[in-house]
N, C-alpha and C positions, 0 to 999 in steps of 0.2 A: 504494500500500500504506500502510495506517495504521501509525503507530509508537506504542507504548505504553510507559510507564515502569511496571515491575512494583512493586507495593506488597508490604510484608512479609506482610500477612495472606493474600495469595494464595499465597505461597510456604509459609507455615506450614500453611495448610489443605491444600495439596497434599502436604506431607511427613508431616503428622500424621494426616490422615484422620478427624478427630473430627467433621467436618461433611461428610457424604457428598455432598450436592448441591454444596457449594462446592468440594470436592475434584474432583468430576467436571467442574465448570466450568473450574477451573484446568487440568486435564488437556486439556480441549478447546482452551483458549487455547494451550497448549504444542504440541498437534498442529497448530493453525493456523500457528504460528510455524515449526514444522518443515516444513510444506508451503509455506512462503514466502507465505502469505496475509496475515499480519500480521508486524510486527517488534516483538519484546519486548526492551526495554533494562533491564539490571540494573545498578544503581549499588552501589558498595562499601558505602555506608551501609545499604542494604537487607540485604546479607549480614551485616553487623555486628549489626543489630537482630534478624534471624532467628536468628543464633547465640545471642544473648542470650535470646530468647524460648524457644528449644528447650532450652537448658540450665537456665534458671531456672524457667520455668513447667511445662515438660513433662519435666524431669529426664533429657533425653537425655544419653548419655555423650559425651565429647569425640570418641571414635572414631566413634560413630554419626553425629554431626554432621559431622565431617570427611569421612567416607565419602560421605554424601549430597551435601555441597557440592562435593566433587571431581568427582562424576559430573555434577551439574547444571552447574557452571561450565565443564565440558569440552565441552558441547554447542555446536557451531559455529553452530547455527541460532538461538542466543541472542546478542544483542549485549551483551557483558559489559564494562563499563568497568573498566580495570585488571585484565584477565583474568589476565595472567601473575603479578602480585603476589598476586591472590586464590587462584590455584592453588598458589603457592609457600609460602603462609603456614601450611598445615595441619601440617607437621612441628613447627613451633614451638608451635602451638596444642595439638597432641597431647602435647607435652613439658611443658605446664602454663602456658604464657604466655597472657595474656588475648588476645582477638581483636585489639584495636588494637595491642598490642605486637607480636604476630605479623605484623600487616599492615605496621608500620613496619620490622620486620626484613626482610620480603620486598621492600619498596620500596627499602630502603637498600643491600642487598648487591649486586645486579647493577650498580648505578650508582656504587658505591664512595663513597656518601654516609654520613657519620656521623650518628647520631641524638643530638640534644641532649636529655639526660635526667639526672635525679638517681637513677634506678633502676639500681643497679649490675648486677643480673642482665641487664636489657635492654641496658645499655651493653656488657657483655661479649659477648652473643649477636649484637649488631648490628654487630660489627666485621667 
């Protein structure tokens, strides 16, 4: 079975649907992964970039982005690096934290690791 790293543009095309042929190709790749014909690996950096693109270029709301990402990242037929942290960050993101701050909060809490930061809001939330 071939393994592929997912690029941001595939995820954006799939979620936005502004390029139908590319959206259909992305859906085909996801169906192949679900059927165990290929393996798709998603890195946290891709989720960060996708979140940025959807919010800045496409003006998706935080809730819309979080809803879509929670569904996507829950799919067991995808190999998601740092899946637990990526699934746990969305409440902080919805509460107004930037993606990376939300990711740091989600990484730090279960492990009891403090975040070194000058950001008082992040420092308080990451405890």
